[in-house]
C-alpha positions in Angstrom: 11.1 262.3 -109.5 11.8 259.3 -107.2 10.0 257.4 -104.5 11.1 258.4 -100.9 12.1 254.9 -99.6 11.2 254.1 -96.2 13.7 251.8 -94.4 11.1 249.6 -92.8 9.7 248.6 -96.2 13.1 248.3 -97.8 13.0 244.6 -98.1 9.4 244.7 -100.1 10.6 247.5 -102.3 13.6 245.4 -103.3 11.4 242.3 -103.8 8.9 244.3 -106.0 11.9 245.8 -108.1 13.4 242.3 -108.7 10.1 240.9 -109.7 9.3 243.6 -112.1 12.8 243.4 -113.4 12.6 239.7 -114.0 9.4 240.1 -116.1 10.8 242.6 -118.3 9.2 245.7 -116.9 12.3 247.8 -115.8 10.4 250.6 -117.2 8.0 250.3 -114.3 10.9 250.1 -111.9 12.2 253.5 -113.3 8.9 255.1 -113.4 8.0 253.9 -109.8 11.3 255.2 -108.4 12.2 251.8 -107.1 15.9 251.8 -108.6 17.2 252.9 -105.3 15.9 249.7 -103.6 17.9 247.4 -105.9 21.4 246.2 -105.0 24.1 248.3 -106.4 25.1 247.0 -109.9 21.7 245.3 -110.5 20.4 245.6 -114.2 17.5 244.6 -116.0 17.3 241.0 -117.1 18.6 240.0 -120.6 16.4 238.1 -123.0 12.8 237.1 -122.8 10.6 237.6 -119.6 10.3 234.6 -117.5 7.3 232.3 -118.2 3.8 232.5 -116.9 4.2 229.6 -114.6 7.4 230.7 -113.0 5.5 233.8 -111.9 3.3 231.7 -109.5 6.4 230.2 -107.9 8.0 233.7 -107.4 5.0 235.1 -105.8 4.7 232.1 -103.5 8.3 232.8 -102.3 7.3 236.4 -101.5 4.7 235.4 -99.0 0.8 235.3 -98.4 0.2 238.9 -99.3 1.7 238.2 -102.9 -0.1 234.8 -103.2 -3.3 236.6 -102.6 -2.3 239.6 -105.0 -1.7 236.9 -107.7 -5.0 235.5 -107.2 -6.7 238.7 -107.5 -4.8 239.6 -110.5 -6.0 236.4 -112.0 -9.3 238.1 -112.2 -8.1 241.1 -113.9 -7.9 240.3 -117.5 -7.7 244.0 -118.4 -4.2 244.3 -116.5 -2.3 241.2 -117.3 -2.1 238.9 -120.5 -4.2 235.7 -120.6 -1.4 233.3 -120.1 -0.5 235.0 -116.9 -4.1 235.3 -115.7 -4.5 231.5 -116.3 -1.3 230.6 -114.4 -2.3 232.7 -111.4 -5.8 231.2 -111.3 -4.0 228.0 -110.4 -2.0 229.6 -107.7 -2.4 227.7 -104.4 -1.1 228.1 -101.0 1.9 225.9 -100.1 3.1 226.6 -96.7 4.1 224.7 -93.8 1.7 224.5 -90.8 2.7 226.4 -87.6 3.3 224.8 -84.3 0.0 223.1 -82.8 0.8 224.6 -79.3 0.8 228.1 -81.0 -2.6 227.2 -82.3 -4.0 226.2 -78.9 -2.6 229.4 -77.3 -4.5 231.5 -80.1 -7.9 229.7 -79.5 -7.5 229.9 -75.6 -6.7 233.7 -76.0 -9.7 234.2 -78.6 -12.2 232.3 -76.8 -11.1 233.6 -73.3 -11.1 230.2 -71.9 -8.5 227.2 -71.6 -8.8 224.8 -74.6 -9.1 221.9 -72.2 -12.5 223.5 -70.9 -13.8 224.6 -74.3 -13.0 221.1 -75.9 -13.0 217.7 -74.8 -10.2 217.0 -77.2 -8.0 219.2 -79.5 -5.6 217.6 -82.2 -2.5 219.7 -82.4 -1.8 218.3 -85.8 -3.6 220.4 -88.6 -5.7 218.6 -91.2 -5.0 221.3 -93.6 -2.7 224.4 -93.9 -2.8 227.6 -95.8 -1.0 230.9 -95.9 -3.7 232.7 -93.7 -4.6 230.0 -91.4 -4.8 226.1 -90.6 -7.6 223.8 -89.6 -7.6 221.4 -86.6 -10.0 218.7 -85.6 -11.5 219.0 -82.1 -14.4 217.5 -80.1 -16.7 219.9 -78.2 -18.0 219.1 -74.6 -21.0 216.9 -75.4 -19.2 214.8 -78.2 -19.8 216.9 -81.3 -16.8 216.7 -83.7 -15.9 220.0 -85.1 -13.1 221.6 -87.4 -11.4 224.8 -85.8 -9.8 227.1 -88.2 -7.1 229.1 -86.4 -5.3 232.2 -88.1 -1.8 232.2 -88.6 0.1 234.3 -85.9 1.3 237.6 -87.1 -0.4 237.3 -90.4 -2.5 240.4 -90.1 0.3 242.5 -89.2 2.6 241.3 -92.1 -0.3 241.9 -94.5 -1.0 245.2 -93.4 2.7 246.1 -93.5 3.1 244.6 -97.0 -0.1 246.6 -98.2 1.6 249.9 -96.7 4.6 249.2 -98.9 2.5 248.5 -101.9 0.3 251.2 -101.3 3.4 253.8 -101.3 4.7 252.6 -104.6 1.2 252.5 -106.3 0.3 256.1 -104.8 3.6 257.3 -106.7 2.8 255.6 -109.9 -0.9 257.0 -109.7 0.3 260.4 -109.5 3.6 260.5 -111.7 3.4 258.0 -114.4 1.4 257.2 -117.6 0.7 253.5 -116.5 -0.7 254.7 -113.4 -3.4 257.1 -115.1 -4.1 254.3 -117.6 -4.4 251.3 -115.5 -5.5 252.9 -112.1 -3.4 250.8 -109.7 -4.7 252.6 -106.7 -8.2 251.4 -107.4 -6.9 247.9 -107.8 -5.0 248.0 -104.7 -8.0 249.3 -102.5 -10.0 246.5 -104.0 -7.3 244.0 -103.0 -7.1 245.5 -99.5 -10.7 245.2 -98.9 -10.9 241.7 -100.2 -8.1 240.5 -98.2 -9.0 242.1 -95.0 -12.4 240.8 -95.4 -11.0 237.3 -95.7 -9.1 237.7 -92.6 -12.1 238.3 -90.6 -13.3 234.7 -89.5 -16.6 236.2 -88.1 -17.7 237.6 -91.3 -16.9 234.2 -92.9 -19.0 232.3 -90.2 -21.8 234.9 -91.4 -21.2 233.8 -94.9 -21.4 230.1 -94.2 -24.8 230.8 -92.2 -26.2 232.8 -95.2 -25.1 230.2 -97.9 -26.5 227.3 -95.8 -29.8 228.8 -95.6 -29.9 229.9 -99.4 -29.1 226.3 -100.4 -31.3 224.6 -98.1 -33.8 223.3 -100.8 -30.8 221.4 -102.3 -30.6 218.0 -100.5 -27.4 217.0 -102.2 -25.5 220.3 -101.4 -24.3 221.1 -97.8 -22.5 223.9 -96.3 -20.6 223.4 -92.8 -22.5 225.3 -90.2 -20.5 227.7 -87.9 -20.5 227.2 -84.1 -21.1 230.8 -83.2 -20.1 230.6 -79.5 -16.8 229.2 -80.4 -16.0 231.6 -83.3 -14.2 235.1 -83.5 -12.2 237.1 -85.8 -9.4 234.7 -85.7 -10.8 231.5 -84.5 -13.7 229.9 -86.7 -15.3 226.6 -85.3 -17.5 224.8 -87.8 -19.0 221.2 -88.1 -16.7 218.7 -89.2 -17.6 217.2 -92.6 -16.5 213.7 -93.1 -15.4 213.1 -96.9 -12.9 213.3 -99.5 -11.6 215.9 -102.0 -13.1 215.2 -105.3 -9.9 215.4 -107.1 -8.6 212.4 -104.9 -11.2 210.1 -105.8 -10.4 206.8 -107.3 -12.4 205.5 -110.4 -13.9 202.9 -108.5 -15.2 205.5 -105.7 -16.6 207.6 -108.6 -18.5 204.7 -110.0 -20.3 204.5 -106.5 -22.0 208.0 -106.6 -24.3 209.4 -109.1 -21.9 212.1 -110.6 -24.3 213.3 -113.1 -27.1 214.0 -110.5 -24.3 215.5 -108.2 -23.0 218.0 -111.1 -26.5 219.0 -112.2 -27.6 219.9 -108.7 -24.3 221.8 -108.0 -24.7 224.0 -111.3 -28.5 224.6 -110.6 -27.4 225.6 -106.9 -24.9 227.9 -108.3 -27.3 229.5 -110.9 -29.7 230.2 -108.0 -26.9 231.8 -106.0 -25.8 234.2 -108.9 -29.2 235.0 -110.5 -31.7 234.8 -107.6 -30.0 235.3 -104.3 -27.2 237.6 -105.4 -24.6 236.1 -102.9 -22.3 233.3 -104.5 -19.4 231.2 -103.1 -16.6 232.6 -105.2 -14.0 229.9 -105.0 -15.5 226.6 -105.9 -12.4 225.0 -107.2 -12.0 221.2 -106.6 -10.1 221.6 -103.5 -12.9 223.4 -101.9 -15.4 220.6 -102.8 -15.7 217.5 -100.7 -17.7 214.3 -101.4 -19.2 213.4 -98.1 -19.3 209.8 -96.8 -23.3 209.8 -97.4 -22.7 210.9 -101.0 -23.3 214.6 -100.9 -21.3 217.6 -102.0 -19.8 219.9 -99.4 -18.9 223.5 -100.1 -15.9 224.6 -98.0 -13.9 227.8 -97.6 -16.4 230.6 -97.8 -13.9 233.3 -97.0 -14.3 234.7 -100.6 -17.9 235.4 -101.8 -19.5 237.7 -104.3 -22.5 239.8 -104.0 -24.5 241.0 -106.9 -26.9 244.0 -107.1 -30.5 243.5 -108.5 -29.7 245.5 -111.5 -26.4 243.5 -112.2 -28.4 240.3 -111.8 -30.8 241.2 -114.5 -27.9 241.9 -117.1 -26.2 238.7 -115.9 -29.5 236.7 -116.4 -29.9 238.3 -120.2 -26.0 237.7 -120.8 -26.0 234.1 -119.5 -29.3 233.2 -121.5 -27.8 235.0 -124.8 -24.7 233.2 -124.5 -26.4 229.6 -124.0 -28.7 230.5 -126.9 -26.0 231.8 -129.1 -27.3 235.3 -129.5 -23.9 237.2 -129.4 -25.3 240.7 -130.1 -27.8 240.4 -127.2 -24.7 239.2 -125.1 -22.8 242.3 -125.9 -25.8 244.5 -125.2 -26.3 242.9 -121.6 -22.5 243.4 -121.0 -22.5 247.0 -122.0 -25.5 247.5 -119.7 -23.8 245.9 -116.9 -20.5 248.1 -117.3 -19.2 251.7 -117.4 -18.1 253.2 -120.8 -14.9 254.8 -120.8 -13.4 257.5 -123.3 -12.0 255.0 -125.6 -15.1 252.8 -126.0 -15.5 251.0 -129.2 -19.1 249.4 -129.3 -18.7 248.1 -132.9 -15.3 246.2 -132.3 -16.6 244.9 -128.8 -19.9 243.7 -130.3 -18.0 241.9 -133.1 -15.6 240.1 -130.6 -18.6 239.0 -128.4 -20.5 237.7 -131.6 -17.4 235.6 -132.5 -17.0 234.4 -129.1 -20.5 233.4 -128.6 -20.7 231.7 -132.2 -17.6 229.6 -131.1 -19.2 228.5 -128.0 -22.5 227.7 -129.7 -20.8 225.6 -132.4 -18.8 223.4 -130.0 -19.7 219.8 -130.7 -17.8 218.3 -127.6 -18.8 218.9 -124.1 -15.5 219.3 -123.1 -15.1 222.3 -125.1 -18.4 224.0 -123.6 -17.1 226.3 -120.7 -19.4 229.1 -119.8 -16.8 230.5 -117.3 -14.3 230.7 -120.1 -16.8 232.6 -122.3 -17.5 235.1 -119.6 -13.7 235.7 -119.0 -13.2 236.1 -122.7 -16.1 238.6 -122.8 -14.8 240.6 -119.8 -11.2 240.6 -121.4 -12.7 241.9 -124.6 -14.6 244.7 -122.7 -11.5 245.8 -120.9 -9.7 246.0 -124.2 -12.6 248.0 -125.8 -13.3 250.6 -123.1 -15.8 249.2 -120.9 -15.1 249.1 -117.0 -17.0 246.1 -115.7 -17.7 245.4 -111.9 -15.1 243.2 -110.4 -17.8 240.7 -109.6 -18.2 239.8 -113.3 -14.6 238.4 -113.4 -15.1 236.8 -109.9 -18.0 235.2 -111.5 -16.3 234.0 -114.6 -13.4 232.4 -112.5 -16.2 230.7 -110.3 -18.0 229.4 -113.4 -14.7 228.2 -114.9 -13.9 226.3 -111.5 -17.4 225.0 -111.5 -17.1 223.6 -115.0 -13.9 221.7 -113.7 -15.9 220.3 -110.7 -18.8 219.2 -112.8 -16.6 217.4 -115.3 -14.7 215.7 -112.5 -18.1 214.4 -111.3 -19.4 213.6 -114.8 -16.9 213.7 -117.8 -20.0 214.3 -120.0 -21.4 217.0 -118.1 -22.8 220.0 -120.4 -23.3 223.3 -118.4 -24.9 225.0 -121.5 -27.5 222.3 -121.4 -27.8 222.7 -117.7 -28.5 226.5 -118.3 -31.2 225.9 -120.8 -32.9 223.3 -118.7 -33.1 225.8 -115.8 -33.7 228.9 -117.6 -37.4 229.1 -117.0 -37.3 228.4 -113.4 -34.8 231.1 -113.0 -36.9 233.7 -114.8 -39.9 232.7 -112.6 -37.9 233.0 -109.4 -36.7 236.4 -110.7 -40.2 237.5 -111.3 -41.4 236.4 -107.8 -38.5 238.2 -106.2 -39.4 241.3 -108.1 -43.0 241.3 -106.8 -42.0 240.7 -103.1 -43.7 242.7 -100.5 -40.7 244.8 -99.9 -40.4 245.7 -103.4 -44.0 246.6 -103.4 -43.7 248.9 -100.3 -40.9 250.7 -102.0 -42.9 251.4 -104.9 -45.7 252.5 -102.9 -43.4 254.8 -100.9 -42.2 256.2 -104.3 -45.7 256.9 -105.4 -46.6 258.4 -102.2 -43.5 260.8 -102.6 -44.6 261.7 -106.3 -48.3 262.4 -105.0 -46.9 264.9 -102.4 -44.7 266.7 -104.7 -47.0 266.8 -107.7 -49.0 269.9 -106.7 -46.0 272.0 -106.1 -44.5 270.9 -109.4 -47.8 271.6 -111.3 -47.9 275.1 -109.5 -44.4 276.0 -110.6 -45.2 274.8 -114.2 -48.2 277.0 -114.2 -46.5 279.9 -113.0 -43.8 279.7 -115.7 -46.5 279.2 -118.4 -48.3 282.4 -117.0 -45.1 284.6 -117.0 -43.3 283.3 -120.1 -46.1 281.7 -122.0 -46.4 278.3 -123.7 -45.3 277.4 -127.2 -46.6 274.1 -128.7 -45.5 272.8 -132.0 -47.5 269.9 -133.4 -47.1 268.3 -136.8 -50.2 266.2 -137.7 -50.1 264.0 -141.0 -53.5 262.1 -140.5 -55.2 263.3 -137.3 -57.7 260.3 -137.5 -54.8 257.9 -137.8 -53.0 259.5 -134.9 -56.1 259.3 -132.6 -56.8 255.7 -133.4 -53.1 254.7 -132.8 -53.1 256.6 -129.5 -56.3 255.0 -128.7 -55.0 251.4 -129.2 -51.7 252.3 -127.3 -53.7 253.5 -124.3 -55.9 250.3 -124.3 -53.0 248.1 -124.5 -51.2 250.0 -121.7 -54.4 249.8 -119.5 -54.9 246.1 -120.1 -51.1 245.5 -119.4 -51.5 247.4 -116.0 -54.6 245.4 -115.1 -52.6 242.1 -115.9 -49.8 243.4 -113.9 -52.0 244.3 -110.9 -53.6 240.9 -111.2 -50.3 239.0 -111.0 -48.9 241.2 -108.1 -52.2 240.7 -106.1 -52.2 236.9 -106.8 -48.6 236.7 -105.7 -49.3 238.5 -102.4 -52.4 236.3 -101.8 -50.4 233.1 -102.4 -49.1 233.6 -98.8 -52.6 233.4 -97.4 -53.7 229.9 -96.9 -57.7 229.3 -97.7 -59.9 226.3 -97.6 -60.8 227.0 -101.2 -58.0 225.7 -103.4 -57.1 225.1 -107.1 -54.3 222.5 -108.1 -53.2 222.7 -104.5 -52.9 226.6 -104.3 -55.1 229.2 -102.8 -58.1 229.4 -104.9 -58.5 233.2 -105.1 -54.9 233.6 -106.0 -55.2 231.0 -108.7 -58.1 232.5 -110.3 -56.3 235.9 -110.4 -53.3 234.0 -111.9 -55.7 232.6 -114.7 -57.5 235.6 -115.4 -54.3 237.5 -115.7 -52.9 234.7 -118.0 -56.2 235.0 -120.3 -56.1 238.7 -120.6 -52.4 238.5 -121.4 -53.2 235.9 -124.1 -55.6 238.4 -125.7 -53.6 241.3 -125.4 -50.8 239.3 -127.1 -53.2 238.0 -129.9 -54.5 241.5 -130.4 -51.1 242.9 -130.9 -50.0 240.2 -133.4 -53.2 240.3 -135.4 -53.1 244.1 -135.6 -49.4 244.0 -136.6 -49.8 241.4 -139.3 -52.9 243.5 -140.7 -50.8 246.7 -140.6 -48.0 244.9 -142.4 -50.3 243.7 -145.0 -51.9 247.0 -145.7 -48.4 248.7 -146.1 -47.6 246.0 -148.4 -50.5 246.8 -150.7 -49.8 250.5 -150.6 -46.3 249.8 -151.9 
């Protein structure tokens, strides 16, 4: 069975067939039905497939859709070998800027007003250009200098057309080939389509910038350019102009003038908060997107690509990051399994062994240059894919982001140690997560669930009693030592009760922290602090009771033996 080739997509079919043939996958050309798209007489390339670095050049020639596709594939270690993933991760847009007059026309069309009325001046020569758009410097009426990001003309239509051609090939492979059933290319393409079309929406990017700016407000050395909403649309994004230099282009003398260690530390701390507390992170912090401003701060640019993490995934990530940092490979493997979805060929023993080996190598690295948290996370996700665990795509995005962050940190401070930074901030991260979990919103959610339970409980009890009345009830209990059992149950209930009281005191104190009072302790509301101290004391008593009883029981068991 062959793919029915549509004439309007013939060029893209041919490009795809050539690419697959060049990299030794003539089997995929045949199975996808693309042989008819090749020129007559074309044959598979002899010899070894082209090198990984050559793939980046080939994708750049095929246009922006395939440049973005290559960047996405770099985050899928389950689909391509590591050498190709690493090469594609360095894939950058290298395109010529389009005409400045055309940029003015798009801005005028999008804003619904002449450029001369909206701006005091508009520089037609772009200061940066990429495959999806380019950036111009301008001055608003009133003298405020801004950067205006203008989407490349016709790019959306071109990308939609390319995605349609890719979709036809992928749908055919998904239905009719073993590779399609194994690798699920339709699912990958859908993920790519969603990511790319989102990146083309500059209005969404403006919202991302505003959210990230608010989330990082506490970090004085980190800034995110604020959008100018009245001058932004889906194809035009106007933002404040950041004066500075790309950190990759700093001279040795310029680096000596800034406190690189403090900048690297604060940037890493800000990213840990984004990932493990906010659940919303800038997913592309490579050195080209990080500027050193004229006043010695770091600016995060290009917020088109962001990652969002659910609370459950954040919990697994926190456990995973802390376990990797402490060298606890088995716990890191457990956290990863909890974050993913087990497939039919899942091999838990092999995966756990792989993760333990990776974490052990990370823990024994003596040189800060060899400590790369992002690399370990990517290797863990790669092992997960090989051993039958389907992880959320955000995990790989996060690994790539942390790997780029490692590079930025070492550019600022060659001795920067990300592992030490995680350990320094671990307690603060856990405290923030706990406070987030006892927020009023979560409390109200729990109360609603309890209310639903109370409302449905009578009906459930009634149904249970009817079942017992009609069918009878059979209970089987095996009691070895009834006194020992009752004593154990009493201790367990006492501990649970004390734990509930401690939790209630902590939640009550956290909610009362928001209420300012004249009576204070250590600068905080006094009643709330009393609750916290009482909870700490009861918690300490509970822990000591557990430890003492466990030691006593262990000694008694030892004597019996």
